[in-house]
C-alpha positions in Angstrom: 0.0 0.0 0.0 2.8 2.4 0.7 4.0 2.1 -2.9 0.5 2.3 -4.4 -0.8 5.1 -2.2 2.3 6.9 -0.9 0.3 10.0 0.0 -1.4 8.1 2.8 1.9 7.5 4.7 5.0 9.2 5.9 7.7 9.0 3.2 10.0 7.3 5.8 7.7 4.2 5.6 9.0 3.4 2.1 12.3 2.2 3.5 10.5 -0.7 5.2 8.7 -1.9 2.0 10.7 -5.1 1.9 11.6 -5.2 5.6 8.3 -5.1 7.5 9.9 -7.1 10.3 12.2 -4.1 11.0 9.3 -1.6 11.6 9.8 0.0 15.0 6.1 -0.2 15.8 3.1 -2.2 14.7 -0.6 -1.6 14.7 -1.1 -3.2 18.1 1.4 -0.7 19.5 -0.5 2.2 18.1 -3.8 0.9 19.4 -2.3 0.4 22.8 -1.1 4.0 22.9 -4.8 5.0 22.8 -5.5 3.1 26.0 -7.6 3.4 28.1 -9.7 5.5 25.8 -12.4 3.8 23.5 -11.3 2.9 20.0 -13.4 1.3 17.2 -11.7 -0.7 14.5 -13.6 -1.8 11.5 -12.9 -3.8 8.3 -14.8 -5.0 5.3 -14.8 -8.6 4.0 -13.7 -7.7 0.5 -11.1 -5.1 1.6 -8.1 -7.5 1.7 -5.5 -4.8 1.4 -6.7 -3.6 4.8 -6.1 -7.2 6.2 -9.3 -7.7 8.3 -7.8 -10.6 10.2 -4.6 -8.6 10.9 -6.8 -5.7 12.2 -8.6 -8.0 14.5 -5.3 -9.5 15.7 -3.9 -6.0 16.4 -6.9 -5.1 18.4 -6.6 -8.3 20.4 -2.9 -7.8 21.0 -3.6 -4.3 22.4 -6.0 -5.7 25.0 -3.5 -6.4 27.8 -2.6 -2.7 27.9 -6.3 -1.8 28.2 -6.7 -4.3 31.0 -3.6 -2.9 32.8 -5.3 0.4 32.7 -8.6 -1.0 34.0 -10.4 -1.0 30.7 -11.9 -3.7 28.5 -10.2 -5.2 25.5 -12.1 -7.2 22.9 -13.0 -9.7 25.7 -12.8 -12.6 23.1 -10.1 -14.3 21.1 -12.7 -15.3 18.4 -13.0 -13.1 15.3 -16.6 -12.2 15.0 -18.8 -13.2 12.1 -19.8 -10.7 9.4 -21.9 -7.8 10.7 -21.6 -8.9 14.3 -19.8 -6.1 16.2 -17.9 -6.5 19.4 -18.5 -3.4 21.6 -16.2 -3.0 24.6 -13.6 -0.3 25.2 -11.9 -1.8 22.1 -14.6 -2.4 19.5 -14.4 -4.2 16.2 -16.5 -5.4 13.4 -16.1 -6.8 9.9 -19.0 -6.2 7.6 -19.9 -7.5 4.2 -18.8 -5.6 1.2 -15.8 -3.6 0.0 -13.8 -0.6 1.2 -16.3 2.1 2.1 -18.2 3.7 5.0 -21.7 2.3 4.9 -24.9 2.9 6.8 -24.1 -0.3 8.8 -20.8 1.3 9.9 -22.4 4.5 10.9 -25.0 2.7 13.0 -22.3 0.9 14.9 -20.2 4.0 15.4 -23.2 5.9 16.8 -24.0 2.9 19.1 -20.4 2.9 20.3 -20.4 6.6 20.9 -23.7 6.2 22.9 -22.1 3.4 24.9 -19.1 5.5 25.9 -20.3 9.1 25.8 -23.9 9.1 27.0 -23.1 8.1 30.6 -20.6 11.0 30.9 
């Protein structure tokens, strides 16, 4: 992706194109830096460039930092089925379709916002 869409990334990322194992941080590190604040991660079934399974694994790997800070992680090790959101402090869903933001996504984002913001 960094070669096809270089404007999405810092130019420094290009030096890791063939050396991803040498990246100084990974997605789970970046998610963990958000802890203990709520974060919603979403993917689409047909958006394989985004690596839906890898996104779920990154959210899962950030969970221990959330727990350390007295917040919830995903609270499961099982990737959810299509259109079945997990809503904890870390939230995740994978929906049908391609890369886009759909009405289904917005419904989940708003439910997540209600879950974390209405009580405050």
